[in-house]
Backbone as CSV, one residue per row, in Angstrom:
resi,resn,N_x,N_y,N_z,CA_x,CA_y,CA_z,C_x,C_y,C_z
1,MET,24.284,15.991,33.974,25.036,17.016,33.270,24.374,17.276,31.916
2,SER,23.921,18.470,31.674,23.292,18.846,30.420,24.345,19.323,29.426
3,MET,24.197,18.889,28.183,25.150,19.279,27.150,24.426,20.053,26.057
4,ASP,25.118,20.980,25.449,24.605,21.764,24.333,24.436,20.848,23.113
5,SER,23.384,21.071,22.329,23.130,20.210,21.170,24.267,20.282,20.152
6,GLY,24.904,21.433,20.028,26.044,21.545,19.106,27.204,20.673,19.527
7,VAL,27.444,20.613,20.825,28.517,19.771,21.361,28.178,18.302,21.130
8,ILE,26.928,17.961,21.331,26.501,16.575,21.141,26.594,16.193,19.661
9,ARG,26.213,17.106,18.768,26.346,16.826,17.329,27.805,16.569,16.973
10,GLN,28.702,17.380,17.506,30.132,17.183,17.253,30.582,15.820,17.765
11,ASP,30.097,15.442,18.942,30.453,14.138,19.503,29.914,13.007,18.636
12,LEU,28.678,13.157,18.172,28.104,12.146,17.281,28.920,12.028,15.991
13,MET,29.309,13.161,15.433,30.120,13.141,14.211,31.460,12.446,14.451
14,ALA,32.020,12.645,15.619,33.330,12.083,15.928,33.278,10.597,16.269
15,HIS,32.158,10.133,16.842,32.153,8.786,17.396,31.050,7.858,16.887
16,ASP,30.135,8.346,16.094,29.002,7.525,15.656,29.005,7.404,14.130
17,ASP,29.453,6.243,13.652,29.536,6.024,12.198,28.184,6.164,11.512
18,ALA,27.142,5.633,12.133,25.805,5.705,11.534,25.351,7.158,11.410
19,TYR,25.629,7.969,12.417,25.261,9.388,12.362,26.026,10.081,11.238
20,ARG,27.322,9.792,11.132,28.131,10.391,10.050,27.593,10.006,8.679
21,GLN,27.165,8.760,8.538,26.602,8.316,7.257,25.299,9.052,6.959
22,LEU,24.485,9.260,7.972,23.241,10.010,7.780,23.537,11.446,7.339
23,VAL,24.501,12.086,7.987,24.864,13.457,7.630,25.388,13.507,6.199
24,SER,26.225,12.551,5.848,26.785,12.504,4.494,25.680,12.325,3.454
25,ARG,24.766,11.403,3.718,23.658,11.160,2.782,22.761,12.395,2.688
26,HIS,22.538,13.069,3.802,21.724,14.292,3.812,22.360,15.349,2.908
27,HIS,23.682,15.499,2.994,24.387,16.465,2.151,24.322,16.076,0.669
28,GLU,24.438,14.780,0.389,24.328,14.308,-1.000,22.958,14.657,-1.583
29,LEU,21.930,14.415,-0.797,20.572,14.718,-1.259,20.380,16.220,-1.453
30,GLU,20.965,17.021,-0.567,20.890,18.482,-0.710,21.547,18.911,-2.017
31,SER,22.664,18.295,-2.351,23.343,18.614,-3.616,22.482,18.240,-4.819
32,GLN,21.821,17.089,-4.727,20.932,16.677,-5.814,19.787,17.670,-5.978
33,LEU,19.233,18.114,-4.870,18.154,19.109,-4.944,18.657,20.419,-5.533
34,ASP,19.849,20.829,-5.144,20.425,22.063,-5.686,20.569,21.978,-7.202
35,ARG,21.000,20.813,-7.688,21.138,20.644,-9.144,19.783,20.755,-9.836
36,LEU,18.768,20.163,-9.229,17.428,20.263,-9.818,16.915,21.701,-9.786
37,LYS,17.195,22.415,-8.709,16.729,23.796,-8.575,17.376,24.726,-9.592
38,GLN,18.529,24.353,-10.105,19.210,25.191,-11.090,18.527,25.139,-12.458
39,ARG,17.717,24.129,-12.662,17.010,24.017,-13.941,15.876,25.035,-13.986
40,ARG,15.665,25.555,-15.155,14.596,26.533,-15.312,13.219,25.871,-15.216
41,PHE,13.098,24.714,-15.850,11.851,23.954,-15.828,12.177,22.502,-15.519
42,LEU,11.272,21.843,-14.807,11.436,20.431,-14.503,10.395,19.626,-15.270
43,THR,10.838,18.475,-15.776,9.887,17.558,-16.396,9.069,16.907,-15.290
44,ALA,8.039,16.198,-15.676,7.212,15.498,-14.679,8.065,14.496,-13.899
45,ASP,8.958,13.798,-14.595,9.844,12.840,-13.922,10.782,13.549,-12.947
46,GLU,11.285,14.706,-13.346,12.182,15.463,-12.472,11.436,15.997,-11.247
47,GLU,10.197,16.405,-11.443,9.386,16.864,-10.308,9.138,15.718,-9.329
48,ALA,8.861,14.532,-9.866,8.664,13.358,-9.017,9.958,13.028,-8.268
49,GLU,11.080,13.119,-8.954,12.375,12.871,-8.330,12.659,13.892,-7.226
50,GLU,12.305,15.138,-7.489,12.480,16.183,-6.484,11.680,15.856,-5.220
51,MET,10.449,15.429,-5.375,9.611,15.073,-4.227,10.174,13.863,-3.493
52,ARG,10.658,12.872,-4.233,11.240,11.682,-3.617,12.460,12.068,-2.786
53,ILE,13.316,12.917,-3.349,14.527,13.360,-2.652,14.160,14.143,-1.393
54,LYS,13.179,15.025,-1.503,12.772,15.816,-0.337,12.249,14.929,0.791
55,LYS,11.460,13.919,0.447,10.929,13.010,1.460,12.048,12.202,2.109
56,LEU,12.970,11.709,1.302,14.087,10.936,1.823,14.974,11.805,2.707
57,LYS,15.225,13.025,2.270,16.040,13.962,3.043,15.387,14.242,4.398
58,LEU,14.091,14.429,4.418,13.365,14.671,5.660,13.423,13.451,6.579
59,ARG,13.276,12.271,6.018,13.347,11.048,6.823,14.732,10.902,7.458
60,ILE,15.773,11.217,6.696,17.138,11.155,7.223,17.332,12.198,8.310
61,LYS,16.822,13.395,8.088,16.922,14.457,9.106,16.225,14.022,10.398
62,ASP,15.073,13.366,10.268,14.362,12.853,11.441,15.215,11.831,12.197
63,GLU,15.886,10.937,11.468,16.761,9.951,12.107,17.912,10.641,12.833
64,MET,18.475,11.657,12.217,19.563,12.402,12.852,19.071,13.047,14.145
65,GLU,17.894,13.638,14.109,17.345,14.304,15.286,17.010,13.300,16.386
66,GLN,16.550,12.110,16.010,16.278,11.077,17.006,17.561,10.683,17.735
67,LYS,18.635,10.500,16.974,19.926,10.177,17.585,20.374,11.299,18.524
68,LEU,20.188,12.528,18.098,20.570,13.675,18.914,19.758,13.710,20.212
69,ARG,18.446,13.537,20.104,17.591,13.559,21.292,17.944,12.435,22.264
70,ARG,18.220,11.246,21.722,18.618,10.135,22.602,19.905,10.451,23.330
71,ARG,20.876,10.999,22.603,22.161,11.329,23.227,21.987,12.439,24.257
72,MET,21.135,13.432,23.973,20.882,14.497,24.937,20.210,13.938,26.191
73,SER,19.279,13.015,25.998,18.598,12.391,27.129,19.599,11.603,27.967
74,ASP,20.462,10.853,27.309,21.490,10.078,28.021,22.417,11.009,28.797
75,ALA,22.774,12.124,28.181,23.687,13.074,28.848,23.015,13.726,30.046
76,ALA,21.716,13.985,29.944,20.989,14.614,31.042,20.869,13.663,32.229
77,GLU,20.779,12.373,31.935,20.650,11.387,33.000,21.977,11.095,33.681
78,ALA,23.078,11.375,32.983,24.410,11.059,33.533,24.820,12.030,34.631
């Protein structure tokens, strides 16, 4: 039985604490980036922080996608 990725994401949000934590952390990092983007100019430290946040956000997004792909694979096999 194949499931839509949106349905699987909803299921992960409802039943997978680790996935919910990843989503929450991803949103927190997005908010931090938004605050930095509101500044007209960034210091060198702020630019470094922006890059660190972007890398961490991407790593978290990758983890979320891995969980999604595993769940989709499991659903396809069921």
